Residue frames as a rotation matrix with the C-alpha (Angstrom) as fourth column:
UNK 1
0.242 -0.839 -0.488 81.22
-0.912 -0.024 -0.410 159.14
0.332 0.544 -0.770 105.89
UNK 2
-0.525 -0.440 0.729 81.67
-0.736 0.665 -0.128 156.21
-0.429 -0.603 -0.673 108.26
UNK 3
0.324 0.744 0.584 78.73
-0.230 0.661 -0.714 154.32
-0.918 0.097 0.386 106.71
UNK 4
0.830 -0.056 -0.556 80.16
-0.557 -0.024 -0.830 154.72
0.033 0.998 -0.051 103.21
UNK 5
-0.204 -0.978 -0.034 83.54
-0.947 0.206 -0.246 153.42
0.247 -0.018 -0.969 104.34
UNK 6
-0.398 0.139 0.907 81.91
-0.501 0.795 -0.342 150.43
-0.768 -0.590 -0.247 106.03
UNK 7
0.686 0.722 0.091 79.83
-0.263 0.363 -0.894 149.72
-0.678 0.590 0.439 102.93
UNK 8
0.527 -0.586 -0.615 82.93
-0.787 -0.063 -0.614 149.86
0.321 0.808 -0.494 100.69
UNK 9
-0.511 -0.746 0.428 84.78
-0.854 0.498 -0.151 147.48
-0.101 -0.443 -0.891 103.01
UNK 10
-0.007 0.598 0.802 81.86
-0.305 0.762 -0.571 145.02
-0.952 -0.248 0.177 102.95
UNK 11
0.878 0.335 -0.343 81.71
-0.398 0.111 -0.911 145.15
-0.267 0.936 0.231 99.16
UNK 12
0.096 -0.929 -0.357 85.46
-0.921 0.054 -0.387 144.55
0.379 0.365 -0.850 98.98
UNK 13
-0.551 -0.261 0.792 85.16
-0.657 0.721 -0.220 141.61
-0.514 -0.642 -0.569 101.37
UNK 14
0.465 0.778 0.422 82.31
-0.224 0.565 -0.794 140.15
-0.857 0.274 0.437 99.32
UNK 15
0.750 -0.249 -0.613 84.41
-0.644 -0.061 -0.763 140.52
0.152 0.967 -0.206 96.18
UNK 16
-0.348 -0.934 0.083 87.39
-0.917 0.321 -0.236 138.82
0.194 -0.158 -0.968 97.80
UNK 17
-0.306 0.330 0.893 85.16
-0.448 0.778 -0.441 136.05
-0.840 -0.535 -0.091 99.11
UNK 18
0.773 0.631 -0.064 83.63
-0.317 0.297 -0.901 135.55
-0.549 0.716 0.430 95.67
UNK 19
0.393 -0.710 -0.584 87.05
-0.834 -0.007 -0.552 135.45
0.388 0.704 -0.595 93.99
UNK 20
-0.584 -0.619 0.526 88.34
-0.794 0.569 -0.212 132.95
-0.168 -0.541 -0.824 96.56
UNK 21
0.093 0.740 0.666 85.18
-0.340 0.652 -0.678 130.86
-0.936 -0.163 0.312 96.15
UNK 22
0.858 0.233 -0.458 85.52
-0.490 0.104 -0.865 130.85
-0.154 0.967 0.203 92.35
UNK 23
0.019 -0.945 -0.328 89.22
-0.921 0.111 -0.373 129.95
0.388 0.309 -0.868 92.44
UNK 24
-0.609 -0.235 0.758 88.73
-0.625 0.730 -0.276 127.08
-0.488 -0.642 -0.592 94.85
UNK 25
0.399 0.820 0.409 85.78
-0.255 0.528 -0.810 125.76
-0.881 0.219 0.420 92.85
UNK 26
0.664 -0.260 -0.701 87.86
-0.728 -0.012 -0.685 125.92
0.170 0.965 -0.198 89.66
UNK 27
-0.493 -0.860 0.134 90.53
-0.862 0.461 -0.213 123.82
0.121 -0.220 -0.968 91.38
UNK 28
-0.328 0.462 0.824 87.81
-0.373 0.738 -0.562 121.36
-0.868 -0.492 -0.070 92.41
UNK 29
0.751 0.593 -0.288 86.46
-0.462 0.161 -0.872 121.21
-0.471 0.789 0.395 88.83
UNK 30
0.179 -0.782 -0.597 89.96
-0.902 0.112 -0.417 120.49
0.393 0.613 -0.685 87.53
UNK 31
-0.689 -0.500 0.525 90.58
-0.697 0.655 -0.291 117.77
-0.199 -0.566 -0.800 90.11
UNK 32
0.033 0.794 0.607 87.20
-0.366 0.575 -0.732 116.08
-0.930 -0.198 0.310 89.65
UNK 33
0.861 0.320 -0.394 87.51
-0.458 0.154 -0.876 115.93
-0.220 0.935 0.279 85.89
UNK 34
0.013 -0.936 -0.351 91.19
-0.923 0.123 -0.364 115.02
0.384 0.329 -0.863 85.90
UNK 35
-0.621 -0.260 0.739 90.72
-0.641 0.712 -0.288 112.13
-0.451 -0.653 -0.609 88.32
UNK 36
0.369 0.880 0.300 87.78
-0.459 0.453 -0.764 110.81
-0.808 0.144 0.571 86.31
UNK 37
0.845 -0.006 -0.534 89.95
-0.522 0.198 -0.829 110.02
0.111 0.980 0.164 83.27
UNK 38
-0.033 -0.925 0.378 92.88
-0.888 0.200 0.413 108.22
-0.458 -0.322 -0.829 84.85
UNK 39
-0.116 0.037 0.993 91.68
0.058 0.998 -0.030 104.80
-0.991 0.054 -0.118 83.75
UNK 40
0.845 0.504 0.180 90.48
0.220 -0.019 -0.975 105.99
-0.488 0.864 -0.127 80.35
UNK 41
0.608 -0.691 -0.392 93.85
-0.790 -0.573 -0.216 107.50
-0.075 0.441 -0.894 79.55
UNK 42
-0.317 -0.745 0.586 95.65
-0.655 0.619 0.434 104.29
-0.686 -0.246 -0.684 80.44
UNK 43
0.179 0.471 0.864 93.31
0.321 0.802 -0.504 102.21
-0.930 0.368 -0.008 78.28
UNK 44
0.961 0.278 -0.017 93.65
0.093 -0.377 -0.921 104.56
-0.262 0.883 -0.388 75.29
UNK 45
0.364 -0.905 0.222 97.44
0.929 0.333 -0.163 104.54
0.074 0.266 0.961 75.49
UNK 46
0.393 -0.201 0.897 97.73
0.036 -0.972 -0.234 108.19
0.919 0.124 -0.374 76.48
UNK 47
-0.680 -0.670 -0.297 99.97
0.355 0.054 -0.933 109.14
0.642 -0.740 0.201 79.37
UNK 48
0.025 0.721 -0.693 98.03
0.988 0.088 0.127 109.60
0.152 -0.688 -0.710 82.59
UNK 49
-0.422 -0.253 -0.871 99.38
0.530 -0.848 -0.010 113.11
-0.736 -0.465 0.492 83.13
UNK 50
-0.997 0.042 -0.059 98.38
-0.072 -0.561 0.825 114.23
0.001 0.827 0.563 79.64
UNK 51
-0.410 0.905 -0.115 94.87
0.552 0.346 0.759 112.75
0.726 0.248 -0.641 79.95
UNK 52
0.024 0.390 -0.921 94.37
0.978 -0.202 -0.060 114.40
-0.209 -0.899 -0.386 83.33
UNK 53
-0.691 -0.370 -0.622 95.63
0.289 -0.929 0.232 117.76
-0.663 -0.019 0.748 82.08
UNK 54
-0.925 0.364 0.108 93.43
0.010 -0.262 0.965 117.78
0.380 0.894 0.239 79.00
UNK 55
-0.161 0.923 -0.349 90.31
0.752 0.344 0.563 116.71
0.640 -0.172 -0.749 80.92
UNK 56
-0.058 0.085 -0.995 90.89
0.905 -0.416 -0.089 119.19
-0.421 -0.906 -0.052 83.74
UNK 57
-0.814 -0.335 -0.474 91.68
0.148 -0.910 0.387 122.13
-0.561 0.245 0.791 81.50
UNK 58
-0.789 0.583 0.195 88.74
0.197 -0.061 0.979 121.50
0.583 0.810 -0.066 79.20
UNK 59
0.076 0.830 -0.552 86.34
0.925 0.149 0.351 121.45
0.373 -0.538 -0.756 82.19
UNK 60
-0.228 -0.245 -0.942 87.90
0.676 -0.736 0.027 124.63
-0.701 -0.631 0.333 83.60
UNK 61
-0.985 -0.167 0.046 87.61
0.143 -0.632 0.762 126.32
-0.098 0.757 0.646 80.19
UNK 62
-0.346 0.932 0.110 83.87
0.597 0.129 0.792 125.61
0.724 0.339 -0.601 80.10
UNK 63
0.279 0.443 -0.852 83.36
0.954 -0.228 0.194 127.14
-0.109 -0.867 -0.486 83.54
UNK 64
-0.503 -0.545 -0.670 85.53
0.465 -0.825 0.322 130.19
-0.728 -0.150 0.669 82.84
UNK 65
-0.901 0.228 0.368 83.66
0.280 -0.339 0.898 130.79
0.330 0.913 0.242 79.59
UNK 66
0.049 0.989 -0.141 80.30
0.777 0.051 0.627 130.71
0.628 -0.140 -0.766 81.38
UNK 67
0.158 -0.073 -0.985 81.59
0.838 -0.517 0.173 133.08
-0.522 -0.853 -0.021 84.06
UNK 68
-0.827 -0.527 -0.196 82.92
0.328 -0.735 0.594 135.45
-0.456 0.427 0.781 81.40
UNK 69
-0.635 0.661 0.400 79.62
0.424 -0.135 0.896 135.45
0.646 0.738 -0.194 79.51
UNK 70
0.326 0.761 -0.560 77.70
0.908 -0.088 0.409 136.15
0.262 -0.642 -0.720 82.72
UNK 71
-0.129 -0.469 -0.874 80.08
0.669 -0.692 0.272 138.99
-0.732 -0.550 0.402 83.58
UNK 72
-0.932 -0.245 0.268 79.83
0.360 -0.536 0.764 140.51
-0.043 0.808 0.587 80.08
UNK 73
-0.163 0.970 0.181 76.07
0.873 0.056 0.484 140.71
0.459 0.237 -0.856 80.46
UNK 74
0.786 0.537 0.308 76.05
0.321 -0.779 0.538 143.41
0.529 -0.324 -0.784 83.15
UNK 75
0.028 -0.878 0.478 79.58
-0.299 -0.463 -0.834 143.71
0.954 -0.120 -0.276 84.53
UNK 76
-0.134 -0.014 0.991 78.68
-0.990 0.035 -0.134 141.83
-0.033 -0.999 -0.018 87.70
UNK 77
-0.522 0.016 -0.853 78.66
-0.128 0.987 0.096 138.24
0.843 0.159 -0.513 88.86
UNK 78
0.191 0.650 0.736 75.84
-0.934 -0.111 0.340 137.29
0.302 -0.752 0.585 91.18
UNK 79
-0.463 -0.316 0.828 75.89
-0.680 0.726 -0.103 134.22
-0.569 -0.611 -0.551 93.36
UNK 80
0.491 0.727 0.480 73.26
-0.156 0.615 -0.773 132.61
-0.857 0.305 0.415 91.12
UNK 81
0.807 -0.250 -0.536 75.38
-0.572 -0.104 -0.813 133.25
0.147 0.963 -0.227 88.02
UNK 82
-0.275 -0.948 0.159 78.42
-0.955 0.250 -0.161 131.75
0.113 -0.196 -0.974 89.70
UNK 83
-0.291 0.234 0.928 76.47
-0.423 0.838 -0.344 128.70
-0.858 -0.492 -0.145 90.82
UNK 84
0.782 0.623 -0.024 74.94
-0.259 0.290 -0.921 128.30
-0.567 0.726 0.388 87.35
UNK 85
0.410 -0.710 -0.573 78.39
-0.861 -0.093 -0.500 128.33
0.301 0.698 -0.650 85.75
UNK 86
-0.628 -0.709 0.322 79.61
-0.778 0.583 -0.233 125.57
-0.022 -0.397 -0.918 88.03
UNK 87
0.077 0.744 0.664 76.42
-0.608 0.563 -0.560 123.53
-0.791 -0.360 0.495 87.91
UNK 88
0.682 0.164 -0.713 77.23
-0.715 0.355 -0.602 122.22
0.154 0.920 0.360 84.43
UNK 89
-0.255 -0.845 -0.470 80.23
-0.570 0.524 -0.633 120.36
0.781 0.106 -0.616 85.83
UNK 90
-0.899 0.057 0.435 78.50
-0.371 0.432 -0.822 119.25
-0.234 -0.900 -0.367 89.01
UNK 91
-0.719 0.615 -0.325 75.85
-0.020 0.449 0.894 116.80
0.695 0.649 -0.310 87.89
UNK 92
-0.324 0.607 -0.725 74.10
0.916 0.394 -0.079 116.89
0.238 -0.690 -0.684 91.28
UNK 93
-0.861 -0.034 -0.507 73.80
0.230 -0.915 -0.330 120.68
-0.453 -0.401 0.796 91.35
UNK 94
0.118 0.949 0.292 70.53
0.955 -0.028 -0.295 122.44
-0.272 0.313 -0.910 90.69
UNK 95
-0.809 -0.379 0.449 70.55
0.523 -0.813 0.255 125.56
0.269 0.441 0.856 88.53
UNK 96
-0.784 0.541 -0.304 68.27
-0.243 -0.719 -0.651 128.52
-0.571 -0.437 0.695 89.09
UNK 97
-0.408 0.636 -0.655 66.26
-0.874 -0.065 0.481 127.52
0.263 0.769 0.583 86.03
UNK 98
-0.591 0.157 -0.791 65.93
0.110 0.987 0.115 123.93
0.799 -0.019 -0.601 87.27
UNK 99
-0.876 0.249 -0.412 64.65
0.424 -0.005 -0.905 125.17
-0.227 -0.969 -0.101 90.62
UNK 100
-0.625 0.669 -0.403 62.09
-0.651 -0.731 -0.204 127.41
-0.431 0.134 0.892 88.91
UNK 101
-0.375 0.469 -0.800 60.83
-0.637 0.497 0.590 124.55
0.674 0.730 0.112 86.73
UNK 102
-0.718 0.052 -0.694 60.63
0.401 0.846 -0.351 122.22
0.569 -0.531 -0.628 89.72
UNK 103
-0.856 0.432 -0.283 58.63
0.081 -0.430 -0.899 124.75
-0.510 -0.793 0.333 91.75
UNK 104
-0.430 0.727 -0.536 56.18
-0.902 -0.377 0.212 125.21
-0.048 0.574 0.817 88.85
UNK 105
-0.473 0.220 -0.853 55.77
-0.221 0.908 0.357 121.42
0.853 0.358 -0.381 88.63
UNK 106
-0.865 0.120 -0.487 55.06
0.492 0.389 -0.779 121.17
0.096 -0.913 -0.395 92.33
UNK 107
-0.713 0.629 -0.310 52.46
-0.384 -0.719 -0.579 123.96
-0.587 -0.294 0.754 92.13
UNK 108
-0.359 0.597 -0.717 50.74
-0.875 0.052 0.482 122.37
0.325 0.800 0.504 89.14
UNK 109
-0.645 0.085 -0.760 50.53
0.140 0.990 -0.008 119.00
0.751 -0.111 -0.650 90.94
UNK 110
-0.878 0.301 -0.371 48.82
0.382 -0.024 -0.924 120.55
-0.288 -0.953 -0.094 93.95
UNK 111
-0.656 0.654 -0.377 46.17
-0.687 -0.724 -0.061 122.31
-0.313 0.220 0.924 91.85
């Protein structure tokens, strides 16, 4: 009984950690995309606040959609699925598929 309780607590902690991680990364996506359009909004004659809001919300919508699609697949979100959802907004991130392709390239070069 004790082991089951411990396992449930660990799963709950992992879930809370994942939720916190996702929320903070969504805030970061919003900020990164909102700050990137400050100058563009001023040049186009759009208020800075409106340009930042539209850019930030559109980037967040893309990430939330990818997370929702990954969750609909099997009712779970793995760390790789979460990272893959955020990798589209982070241009320096490497997705699972990118890593697999890169490892195949490295193996083919050594042969």
